[in-house]
Biopython code that builds the backbone (N, CA, C, O; Angstrom):
import numpy as np
from Bio.PDB.StructureBuilder import StructureBuilder

atoms = [
    (1, "MET", "N", (112.909, 87.097, 115.939)),
    (1, "MET", "CA", (111.969, 88.197, 116.101)),
    (1, "MET", "C", (112.079, 89.121, 114.889)),
    (1, "MET", "O", (113.171, 89.545, 114.511)),
    (2, "HIS", "N", (110.938, 89.421, 114.293)),
    (2, "HIS", "CA", (110.951, 90.317, 113.142)),
    (2, "HIS", "C", (110.810, 91.773, 113.597)),
    (2, "HIS", "O", (110.399, 92.054, 114.723)),
    (3, "GLY", "N", (111.154, 92.666, 112.712)),
    (3, "GLY", "CA", (111.051, 94.085, 113.004)),
    (3, "GLY", "C", (109.775, 94.677, 112.440)),
    (3, "GLY", "O", (108.910, 93.971, 111.920)),
    (4, "GLU", "N", (109.682, 95.985, 112.556)),
    (4, "GLU", "CA", (108.510, 96.689, 112.036)),
    (4, "GLU", "C", (108.962, 97.930, 111.289)),
    (4, "GLU", "O", (110.045, 98.463, 111.531)),
    (5, "ILE", "N", (108.116, 98.376, 110.382)),
    (5, "ILE", "CA", (108.303, 99.641, 109.692)),
    (5, "ILE", "C", (106.944, 100.319, 109.671)),
    (5, "ILE", "O", (105.928, 99.665, 109.433)),
    (6, "ASP", "N", (106.915, 101.621, 109.917)),
    (6, "ASP", "CA", (105.612, 102.288, 109.885)),
    (6, "ASP", "C", (105.375, 102.881, 108.503)),
    (6, "ASP", "O", (106.283, 102.960, 107.676)),
    (7, "ALA", "N", (104.139, 103.293, 108.275)),
    (7, "ALA", "CA", (103.725, 103.761, 106.945)),
    (7, "ALA", "C", (104.527, 104.981, 106.498)),
    (7, "ALA", "O", (104.876, 105.092, 105.323)),
    (8, "ALA", "N", (104.823, 105.896, 107.418)),
    (8, "ALA", "CA", (105.576, 107.105, 107.058)),
    (8, "ALA", "C", (106.979, 106.753, 106.561)),
    (8, "ALA", "O", (107.441, 107.300, 105.559)),
    (9, "ASP", "N", (107.655, 105.838, 107.264)),
    (9, "ASP", "CA", (109.002, 105.428, 106.841)),
    (9, "ASP", "C", (108.968, 104.729, 105.488)),
    (9, "ASP", "O", (109.819, 104.980, 104.634)),
    (10, "LEU", "N", (107.986, 103.853, 105.292)),
    (10, "LEU", "CA", (107.888, 103.144, 104.020)),
    (10, "LEU", "C", (107.610, 104.119, 102.892)),
    (10, "LEU", "O", (108.225, 104.024, 101.829)),
    (11, "LEU", "N", (106.695, 105.056, 103.103)),
    (11, "LEU", "CA", (106.361, 106.035, 102.066)),
    (11, "LEU", "C", (107.582, 106.874, 101.703)),
    (11, "LEU", "O", (107.816, 107.150, 100.526)),
    (12, "THR", "N", (108.355, 107.279, 102.695)),
    (12, "THR", "CA", (109.579, 108.049, 102.445)),
    (12, "THR", "C", (110.540, 107.242, 101.576)),
    (12, "THR", "O", (111.102, 107.760, 100.611)),
    (13, "ARG", "N", (110.720, 105.986, 101.921)),
    (13, "ARG", "CA", (111.644, 105.140, 101.158)),
    (13, "ARG", "C", (111.145, 104.896, 99.737)),
    (13, "ARG", "O", (111.940, 104.883, 98.797)),
    (14, "LEU", "N", (109.836, 104.703, 99.571)),
    (14, "LEU", "CA", (109.268, 104.517, 98.233)),
    (14, "LEU", "C", (109.442, 105.788, 97.403)),
    (14, "LEU", "O", (109.805, 105.722, 96.229)),
    (15, "ASN", "N", (109.183, 106.939, 98.012)),
    (15, "ASN", "CA", (109.306, 108.205, 97.297)),
    (15, "ASN", "C", (110.745, 108.515, 96.892)),
    (15, "ASN", "O", (110.977, 109.219, 95.909)),
    (16, "LYS", "N", (111.712, 107.990, 97.647)),
    (16, "LYS", "CA", (113.128, 108.155, 97.299)),
    (16, "LYS", "C", (113.524, 107.247, 96.137)),
    (16, "LYS", "O", (114.602, 107.392, 95.562)),
    (17, "GLY", "N", (112.633, 106.305, 95.798)),
    (17, "GLY", "CA", (112.928, 105.381, 94.712)),
    (17, "GLY", "C", (113.763, 104.189, 95.130)),
    (17, "GLY", "O", (114.366, 103.526, 94.287)),
    (18, "GLU", "N", (113.805, 103.907, 96.438)),
    (18, "GLU", "CA", (114.571, 102.742, 96.897)),
    (18, "GLU", "C", (113.984, 101.468, 96.298)),
    (18, "GLU", "O", (112.768, 101.334, 96.161)),
    (19, "LYS", "N", (114.860, 100.544, 95.947)),
    (19, "LYS", "CA", (114.406, 99.247, 95.444)),
    (19, "LYS", "C", (114.177, 98.357, 96.662)),
    (19, "LYS", "O", (115.124, 97.884, 97.290)),
    (20, "LEU", "N", (112.918, 98.142, 96.980)),
    (20, "LEU", "CA", (112.549, 97.385, 98.171)),
    (20, "LEU", "C", (111.969, 96.038, 97.770)),
    (20, "LEU", "O", (111.329, 95.911, 96.726)),
    (21, "THR", "N", (112.197, 95.040, 98.605)),
    (21, "THR", "CA", (111.548, 93.751, 98.405)),
    (21, "THR", "C", (110.272, 93.764, 99.242)),
    (21, "THR", "O", (110.305, 93.654, 100.467)),
    (22, "LEU", "N", (109.143, 93.904, 98.537)),
    (22, "LEU", "CA", (107.837, 93.943, 99.187)),
    (22, "LEU", "C", (107.146, 92.607, 98.985)),
    (22, "LEU", "O", (107.173, 92.044, 97.891)),
    (23, "LEU", "N", (106.534, 92.108, 100.032)),
    (23, "LEU", "CA", (105.763, 90.868, 99.963)),
    (23, "LEU", "C", (104.359, 91.178, 100.451)),
    (23, "LEU", "O", (104.153, 91.465, 101.630)),
    (24, "ASP", "N", (103.395, 91.118, 99.542)),
    (24, "ASP", "CA", (102.003, 91.402, 99.849)),
    (24, "ASP", "C", (101.300, 90.068, 100.101)),
    (24, "ASP", "O", (101.200, 89.240, 99.195)),
    (25, "VAL", "N", (100.812, 89.855, 101.328)),
    (25, "VAL", "CA", (100.240, 88.555, 101.690)),
    (25, "VAL", "C", (98.710, 88.549, 101.675)),
    (25, "VAL", "O", (98.078, 87.663, 102.251)),
    (26, "ARG", "N", (98.123, 89.548, 101.011)),
    (26, "ARG", "CA", (96.663, 89.553, 100.865)),
    (26, "ARG", "C", (96.251, 88.572, 99.761)),
    (26, "ARG", "O", (97.088, 88.077, 99.006)),
    (27, "GLU", "N", (94.962, 88.308, 99.686)),
    (27, "GLU", "CA", (94.444, 87.443, 98.631)),
    (27, "GLU", "C", (94.598, 88.135, 97.271)),
    (27, "GLU", "O", (94.700, 89.360, 97.201)),
    (28, "GLU", "N", (94.612, 87.341, 96.192)),
    (28, "GLU", "CA", (94.836, 87.879, 94.853)),
    (28, "GLU", "C", (93.841, 88.970, 94.488)),
    (28, "GLU", "O", (94.226, 89.968, 93.880)),
    (29, "LEU", "N", (92.573, 88.806, 94.844)),
    (29, "LEU", "CA", (91.561, 89.811, 94.511)),
    (29, "LEU", "C", (91.867, 91.139, 95.191)),
    (29, "LEU", "O", (91.747, 92.198, 94.575)),
    (30, "GLU", "N", (92.260, 91.085, 96.455)),
    (30, "GLU", "CA", (92.631, 92.311, 97.171)),
    (30, "GLU", "C", (93.831, 92.973, 96.493)),
    (30, "GLU", "O", (93.864, 94.191, 96.317)),
    (31, "TYR", "N", (94.803, 92.164, 96.120)),
    (31, "TYR", "CA", (96.013, 92.672, 95.474)),
    (31, "TYR", "C", (95.682, 93.334, 94.148)),
    (31, "TYR", "O", (96.207, 94.402, 93.832)),
    (32, "SER", "N", (94.808, 92.697, 93.369)),
    (32, "SER", "CA", (94.485, 93.241, 92.048)),
    (32, "SER", "C", (93.646, 94.517, 92.150)),
    (32, "SER", "O", (93.641, 95.327, 91.223)),
    (33, "THR", "N", (92.940, 94.702, 93.264)),
    (33, "THR", "CA", (92.127, 95.897, 93.459)),
    (33, "THR", "C", (93.001, 97.104, 93.785)),
    (33, "THR", "O", (92.770, 98.192, 93.259)),
    (34, "PHE", "N", (94.001, 96.925, 94.646)),
    (34, "PHE", "CA", (94.924, 97.992, 95.020)),
    (34, "PHE", "C", (96.211, 97.370, 95.523)),
    (34, "PHE", "O", (96.187, 96.487, 96.379)),
    (35, "ASN", "N", (97.351, 97.834, 94.987)),
    (35, "ASN", "CA", (98.637, 97.374, 95.506)),
    (35, "ASN", "C", (99.701, 98.428, 95.254)),
    (35, "ASN", "O", (99.513, 99.346, 94.456)),
    (36, "ILE", "N", (100.824, 98.280, 95.950)),
    (36, "ILE", "CA", (101.955, 99.185, 95.755)),
    (36, "ILE", "C", (103.132, 98.434, 95.135)),
    (36, "ILE", "O", (104.280, 98.869, 95.229)),
    (37, "GLY", "N", (102.837, 97.319, 94.513)),
    (37, "GLY", "CA", (103.877, 96.509, 93.898)),
    (37, "GLY", "C", (104.313, 95.390, 94.825)),
    (37, "GLY", "O", (103.696, 95.144, 95.861)),
    (38, "GLY", "N", (105.369, 94.728, 94.443)),
    (38, "GLY", "CA", (105.871, 93.623, 95.239)),
    (38, "GLY", "C", (105.285, 92.302, 94.801)),
    (38, "GLY", "O", (104.411, 92.239, 93.936)),
    (39, "LYS", "N", (105.785, 91.250, 95.418)),
    (39, "LYS", "CA", (105.282, 89.906, 95.131)),
    (39, "LYS", "C", (104.011, 89.676, 95.913)),
    (39, "LYS", "O", (103.893, 90.097, 97.064)),
    (40, "ASN", "N", (103.061, 89.006, 95.287)),
    (40, "ASN", "CA", (101.813, 88.661, 95.957)),
    (40, "ASN", "C", (101.789, 87.169, 96.223)),
    (40, "ASN", "O", (101.625, 86.362, 95.308)),
    (41, "ILE", "N", (101.955, 86.811, 97.495)),
    (41, "ILE", "CA", (101.812, 85.421, 97.930)),
    (41, "ILE", "C", (100.845, 85.451, 99.105)),
    (41, "ILE", "O", (101.227, 85.853, 100.204)),
    (42, "PRO", "N", (99.584, 85.028, 98.893)),
    (42, "PRO", "CA", (98.632, 85.034, 100.002)),
    (42, "PRO", "C", (99.167, 84.259, 101.203)),
    (42, "PRO", "O", (99.863, 83.255, 101.049)),
    (43, "LEU", "N", (98.835, 84.732, 102.390)),
    (43, "LEU", "CA", (99.347, 84.157, 103.636)),
    (43, "LEU", "C", (99.176, 82.640, 103.686)),
    (43, "LEU", "O", (100.092, 81.932, 104.105)),
    (44, "GLN", "N", (98.016, 82.132, 103.264)),
    (44, "GLN", "CA", (97.775, 80.682, 103.330)),
    (44, "GLN", "C", (98.783, 79.876, 102.523)),
    (44, "GLN", "O", (99.087, 78.738, 102.883)),
    (45, "GLY", "N", (99.308, 80.443, 101.437)),
    (45, "GLY", "CA", (100.247, 79.705, 100.602)),
    (45, "GLY", "C", (101.704, 80.013, 100.882)),
    (45, "GLY", "O", (102.594, 79.470, 100.227)),
    (46, "LEU", "N", (101.952, 80.876, 101.846)),
    (46, "LEU", "CA", (103.323, 81.327, 102.084)),
    (46, "LEU", "C", (104.243, 80.213, 102.574)),
    (46, "LEU", "O", (105.419, 80.182, 102.213)),
    (47, "GLY", "N", (103.728, 79.305, 103.384)),
    (47, "GLY", "CA", (104.562, 78.237, 103.930)),
    (47, "GLY", "C", (105.266, 77.426, 102.874)),
    (47, "GLY", "O", (106.453, 77.129, 103.012)),
    (48, "GLN", "N", (104.554, 77.057, 101.812)),
    (48, "GLN", "CA", (105.178, 76.246, 100.768)),
    (48, "GLN", "C", (105.767, 77.082, 99.635)),
    (48, "GLN", "O", (106.430, 76.528, 98.758)),
    (49, "ASN", "N", (105.542, 78.416, 99.626)),
    (49, "ASN", "CA", (106.036, 79.245, 98.533)),
    (49, "ASN", "C", (107.087, 80.269, 98.947)),
    (49, "ASN", "O", (107.456, 81.124, 98.142)),
    (50, "SER", "N", (107.567, 80.202, 100.162)),
    (50, "SER", "CA", (108.520, 81.214, 100.623)),
    (50, "SER", "C", (109.833, 81.157, 99.853)),
    (50, "SER", "O", (110.581, 82.134, 99.851)),
    (51, "ASP", "N", (110.133, 80.028, 99.197)),
    (51, "ASP", "CA", (111.385, 79.926, 98.451)),
    (51, "ASP", "C", (111.440, 80.876, 97.253)),
    (51, "ASP", "O", (112.528, 81.146, 96.744)),
    (52, "VAL", "N", (110.288, 81.393, 96.786)),
    (52, "VAL", "CA", (110.296, 82.331, 95.661)),
    (52, "VAL", "C", (110.895, 83.678, 96.059)),
    (52, "VAL", "O", (111.137, 84.524, 95.198)),
    (53, "LEU", "N", (111.136, 83.884, 97.348)),
    (53, "LEU", "CA", (111.730, 85.127, 97.806)),
    (53, "LEU", "C", (113.229, 85.174, 97.543)),
    (53, "LEU", "O", (113.858, 86.220, 97.702)),
    (54, "GLY", "N", (113.789, 84.068, 97.151)),
    (54, "GLY", "CA", (115.209, 84.044, 96.814)),
    (54, "GLY", "C", (116.049, 83.421, 97.911)),
    (54, "GLY", "O", (115.596, 83.237, 99.040)),
    (55, "PRO", "N", (117.280, 83.103, 97.552)),
    (55, "PRO", "CA", (118.150, 82.390, 98.477)),
    (55, "PRO", "C", (118.776, 83.258, 99.567)),
    (55, "PRO", "O", (119.232, 82.732, 100.582)),
    (56, "ASN", "N", (118.805, 84.581, 99.374)),
    (56, "ASN", "CA", (119.451, 85.462, 100.343)),
    (56, "ASN", "C", (118.514, 85.735, 101.511)),
    (56, "ASN", "O", (117.656, 86.614, 101.434)),
    (57, "LYS", "N", (118.678, 84.989, 102.577)),
    (57, "LYS", "CA", (117.777, 85.127, 103.723)),
    (57, "LYS", "C", (118.130, 86.319, 104.608)),
    (57, "LYS", "O", (117.468, 86.555, 105.619)),
    (58, "ASN", "N", (119.176, 87.081, 104.237)),
    (58, "ASN", "CA", (119.537, 88.280, 104.987)),
    (58, "ASN", "C", (119.017, 89.559, 104.334)),
    (58, "ASN", "O", (119.121, 90.639, 104.916)),
    (59, "GLU", "N", (118.457, 89.444, 103.126)),
    (59, "GLU", "CA", (117.923, 90.609, 102.421)),
    (59, "GLU", "C", (116.673, 91.127, 103.149)),
    (59, "GLU", "O", (115.876, 90.345, 103.667)),
    (60, "GLU", "N", (116.518, 92.437, 103.178)),
    (60, "GLU", "CA", (115.340, 93.018, 103.824)),
    (60, "GLU", "C", (114.077, 92.665, 103.027)),
    (60, "GLU", "O", (114.031, 92.821, 101.807)),
    (61, "ILE", "N", (113.070, 92.191, 103.738)),
    (61, "ILE", "CA", (111.759, 91.901, 103.150)),
    (61, "ILE", "C", (110.729, 92.658, 103.977)),
    (61, "ILE", "O", (110.658, 92.495, 105.195)),
    (62, "ILE", "N", (109.929, 93.491, 103.306)),
    (62, "ILE", "CA", (108.868, 94.221, 103.985)),
    (62, "ILE", "C", (107.554, 93.540, 103.639)),
    (62, "ILE", "O", (107.160, 93.478, 102.474)),
    (63, "VAL", "N", (106.879, 93.029, 104.664)),
    (63, "VAL", "CA", (105.647, 92.271, 104.479)),
    (63, "VAL", "C", (104.469, 93.215, 104.712)),
    (63, "VAL", "O", (104.416, 93.937, 105.708)),
    (64, "ILE", "N", (103.511, 93.193, 103.751)),
    (64, "ILE", "CA", (102.375, 94.100, 103.830)),
    (64, "ILE", "C", (101.051, 93.362, 103.645)),
    (64, "ILE", "O", (100.984, 92.324, 102.987)),
    (65, "CYS", "N", (100.005, 93.924, 104.241)),
    (65, "CYS", "CA", (98.638, 93.454, 104.035)),
    (65, "CYS", "C", (97.724, 94.659, 104.255)),
    (65, "CYS", "O", (98.192, 95.797, 104.236)),
    (66, "SER", "N", (96.447, 94.427, 104.458)),
    (66, "SER", "CA", (95.508, 95.539, 104.613)),
    (66, "SER", "C", (95.725, 96.323, 105.900)),
    (66, "SER", "O", (95.844, 97.547, 105.868)),
    (67, "ALA", "N", (95.779, 95.624, 107.035)),
    (67, "ALA", "CA", (95.828, 96.313, 108.326)),
    (67, "ALA", "C", (97.044, 95.958, 109.179)),
    (67, "ALA", "O", (97.237, 96.541, 110.246)),
    (68, "GLY", "N", (97.857, 95.022, 108.729)),
    (68, "GLY", "CA", (99.065, 94.667, 109.476)),
    (68, "GLY", "C", (98.973, 93.390, 110.279)),
    (68, "GLY", "O", (99.955, 92.992, 110.906)),
    (69, "LEU", "N", (97.818, 92.730, 110.279)),
    (69, "LEU", "CA", (97.672, 91.502, 111.062)),
    (69, "LEU", "C", (98.190, 90.274, 110.313)),
    (69, "LEU", "O", (98.975, 89.498, 110.857)),
    (70, "ARG", "N", (97.754, 90.099, 109.076)),
    (70, "ARG", "CA", (98.245, 88.955, 108.290)),
    (70, "ARG", "C", (99.732, 89.092, 108.021)),
    (70, "ARG", "O", (100.464, 88.103, 108.018)),
    (71, "SER", "N", (100.177, 90.326, 107.795)),
    (71, "SER", "CA", (101.603, 90.516, 107.523)),
    (71, "SER", "C", (102.446, 90.227, 108.759)),
    (71, "SER", "O", (103.579, 89.763, 108.636)),
    (72, "ALA", "N", (101.909, 90.495, 109.951)),
    (72, "ALA", "CA", (102.638, 90.155, 111.183)),
    (72, "ALA", "C", (102.798, 88.639, 111.287)),
    (72, "ALA", "O", (103.864, 88.146, 111.656)),
    (73, "ALA", "N", (101.735, 87.904, 110.961)),
    (73, "ALA", "CA", (101.804, 86.438, 110.985)),
    (73, "ALA", "C", (102.800, 85.938, 109.939)),
    (73, "ALA", "O", (103.569, 85.013, 110.201)),
    (74, "ALA", "N", (102.786, 86.549, 108.760)),
    (74, "ALA", "CA", (103.699, 86.153, 107.690)),
    (74, "ALA", "C", (105.148, 86.459, 108.080)),
    (74, "ALA", "O", (106.045, 85.659, 107.814)),
    (75, "ALA", "N", (105.374, 87.611, 108.707)),
    (75, "ALA", "CA", (106.723, 87.975, 109.132)),
    (75, "ALA", "C", (107.248, 86.974, 110.156)),
    (75, "ALA", "O", (108.418, 86.591, 110.116)),
    (76, "ALA", "N", (106.387, 86.557, 111.065)),
    (76, "ALA", "CA", (106.791, 85.556, 112.060)),
    (76, "ALA", "C", (107.139, 84.235, 111.378)),
    (76, "ALA", "O", (108.119, 83.584, 111.740)),
    (77, "LEU", "N", (106.339, 83.842, 110.397)),
    (77, "LEU", "CA", (106.584, 82.601, 109.662)),
    (77, "LEU", "C", (107.922, 82.658, 108.922)),
    (77, "LEU", "O", (108.696, 81.702, 108.956)),
    (78, "LEU", "N", (108.188, 83.775, 108.259)),
    (78, "LEU", "CA", (109.451, 83.909, 107.529)),
    (78, "LEU", "C", (110.641, 83.900, 108.483)),
    (78, "LEU", "O", (111.689, 83.334, 108.171)),
    (79, "THR", "N", (110.478, 84.526, 109.640)),
    (79, "THR", "CA", (111.542, 84.525, 110.638)),
    (79, "THR", "C", (111.834, 83.095, 111.092)),
    (79, "THR", "O", (112.992, 82.707, 111.249)),
    (80, "GLU", "N", (110.765, 82.312, 111.302)),
    (80, "GLU", "CA", (110.936, 80.897, 111.670)),
    (80, "GLU", "C", (111.675, 80.125, 110.585)),
    (80, "GLU", "O", (112.408, 79.181, 110.880)),
    (81, "LYS", "N", (111.483, 80.525, 109.324)),
    (81, "LYS", "CA", (112.124, 79.833, 108.203)),
    (81, "LYS", "C", (113.555, 80.308, 107.971)),
    (81, "LYS", "O", (114.214, 79.863, 107.031)),
    (82, "GLY", "N", (114.037, 81.216, 108.830)),
    (82, "GLY", "CA", (115.432, 81.605, 108.746)),
    (82, "GLY", "C", (115.711, 82.949, 108.106)),
    (82, "GLY", "O", (116.872, 83.341, 107.985)),
    (83, "TYR", "N", (114.672, 83.668, 107.691)),
    (83, "TYR", "CA", (114.889, 85.010, 107.148)),
    (83, "TYR", "C", (115.209, 85.940, 108.315)),
    (83, "TYR", "O", (114.516, 85.935, 109.332)),
    (84, "THR", "N", (116.273, 86.741, 108.159)),
    (84, "THR", "CA", (116.786, 87.493, 109.301)),
    (84, "THR", "C", (116.455, 88.983, 109.285)),
    (84, "THR", "O", (116.682, 89.670, 110.281)),
    (85, "ASN", "N", (115.922, 89.497, 108.171)),
    (85, "ASN", "CA", (115.685, 90.940, 108.063)),
    (85, "ASN", "C", (114.270, 91.200, 107.561)),
    (85, "ASN", "O", (114.075, 91.851, 106.535)),
    (86, "VAL", "N", (113.290, 90.688, 108.290)),
    (86, "VAL", "CA", (111.888, 90.804, 107.905)),
    (86, "VAL", "C", (111.239, 91.934, 108.702)),
    (86, "VAL", "O", (111.400, 92.020, 109.919)),
    (87, "LYS", "N", (110.500, 92.800, 107.998)),
    (87, "LYS", "CA", (109.800, 93.897, 108.661)),
    (87, "LYS", "C", (108.329, 93.864, 108.291)),
    (87, "LYS", "O", (107.969, 93.665, 107.130)),
    (88, "ASN", "N", (107.490, 94.061, 109.290)),
    (88, "ASN", "CA", (106.046, 94.126, 109.103)),
    (88, "ASN", "C", (105.632, 95.591, 108.979)),
    (88, "ASN", "O", (106.053, 96.427, 109.779)),
    (89, "LEU", "N", (104.802, 95.904, 107.973)),
    (89, "LEU", "CA", (104.251, 97.250, 107.840)),
    (89, "LEU", "C", (103.129, 97.412, 108.858)),
    (89, "LEU", "O", (102.042, 96.862, 108.682)),
    (90, "THR", "N", (103.393, 98.167, 109.925)),
    (90, "THR", "CA", (102.385, 98.363, 110.965)),
    (90, "THR", "C", (101.254, 99.229, 110.423)),
    (90, "THR", "O", (101.489, 100.255, 109.784)),
    (91, "GLY", "N", (100.035, 98.802, 110.686)),
    (91, "GLY", "CA", (98.874, 99.534, 110.181)),
    (91, "GLY", "C", (98.519, 99.189, 108.750)),
    (91, "GLY", "O", (97.457, 99.570, 108.257)),
    (92, "GLY", "N", (99.408, 98.467, 108.082)),
    (92, "GLY", "CA", (99.152, 97.980, 106.736)),
    (92, "GLY", "C", (98.927, 99.075, 105.701)),
    (92, "GLY", "O", (99.273, 100.240, 105.901)),
    (93, "LEU", "N", (98.332, 98.654, 104.585)),
    (93, "LEU", "CA", (98.075, 99.576, 103.486)),
    (93, "LEU", "C", (97.053, 100.637, 103.858)),
    (93, "LEU", "O", (97.037, 101.714, 103.262)),
    (94, "LEU", "N", (96.204, 100.352, 104.830)),
    (94, "LEU", "CA", (95.249, 101.364, 105.288)),
    (94, "LEU", "C", (95.987, 102.577, 105.835)),
    (94, "LEU", "O", (95.620, 103.715, 105.541)),
    (95, "ALA", "N", (97.017, 102.342, 106.623)),
    (95, "ALA", "CA", (97.812, 103.442, 107.181)),
    (95, "ALA", "C", (98.558, 104.182, 106.072)),
    (95, "ALA", "O", (98.677, 105.407, 106.112)),
    (96, "LEU", "N", (99.053, 103.450, 105.096)),
    (96, "LEU", "CA", (99.782, 104.071, 103.989)),
    (96, "LEU", "C", (98.854, 104.950, 103.157)),
    (96, "LEU", "O", (99.233, 106.052, 102.761)),
    (97, "ARG", "N", (97.662, 104.476, 102.896)),
    (97, "ARG", "CA", (96.704, 105.243, 102.080)),
    (97, "ARG", "C", (96.269, 106.512, 102.802)),
    (97, "ARG", "O", (96.034, 107.535, 102.159)),
    (98, "LYS", "N", (96.157, 106.462, 104.125)),
    (98, "LYS", "CA", (95.786, 107.666, 104.886)),
    (98, "LYS", "C", (96.838, 108.760, 104.703)),
    (98, "LYS", "O", (96.498, 109.938, 104.598)),
    (99, "LEU", "N", (98.111, 108.374, 104.664)),
    (99, "LEU", "CA", (99.183, 109.342, 104.495)),
    (99, "LEU", "C", (99.188, 109.971, 103.106)),
    (99, "LEU", "O", (99.591, 111.122, 102.938)),
    (100, "LYS", "N", (98.744, 109.219, 102.130)),
    (100, "LYS", "CA", (98.778, 109.712, 100.743)),
    (100, "LYS", "C", (97.661, 110.712, 100.460)),
    (100, "LYS", "O", (97.709, 111.409, 99.447)),
    (101, "HIS", "N", (96.671, 110.795, 101.322)),
    (101, "HIS", "CA", (95.535, 111.705, 101.066)),
    (101, "HIS", "C", (95.659, 112.990, 101.822)),
    (101, "HIS", "O", (94.791, 113.855, 101.715)),
]
sb = StructureBuilder()
sb.init_structure("model")
sb.init_model(0)
sb.init_chain("A")
sb.init_seg("    ")
for serial, (resi, resn, name, xyz) in enumerate(atoms, 1):
    if name == "N":
        sb.init_residue(resn, " ", resi, " ")
    sb.init_atom(name, np.array(xyz, "f"), 0.0, 1.0, " ", f" {name:<3s}", serial, name[0])
structure = sb.get_structure()
């Protein structure tokens, strides 16, 4: 079972300058239009590309997308693959952008 992080907690951690492992599972065009950094692996390709996240399956990975639905699916997939500290950004980047305005 993966965990969750809300937009306020993520924004606080980003503003503190924490080095976070972010995985953005939106399509490349969405990522290039707006992103907060992190690796971009679209959800459809995540199954065969999850090894690019590194060998440490206990490291925290925060999965993000536009609204939190694709990232929830990606977090579940990573959990199935043995990653133990996966968090889904609830509300996605939409929730994060609302806080920034």
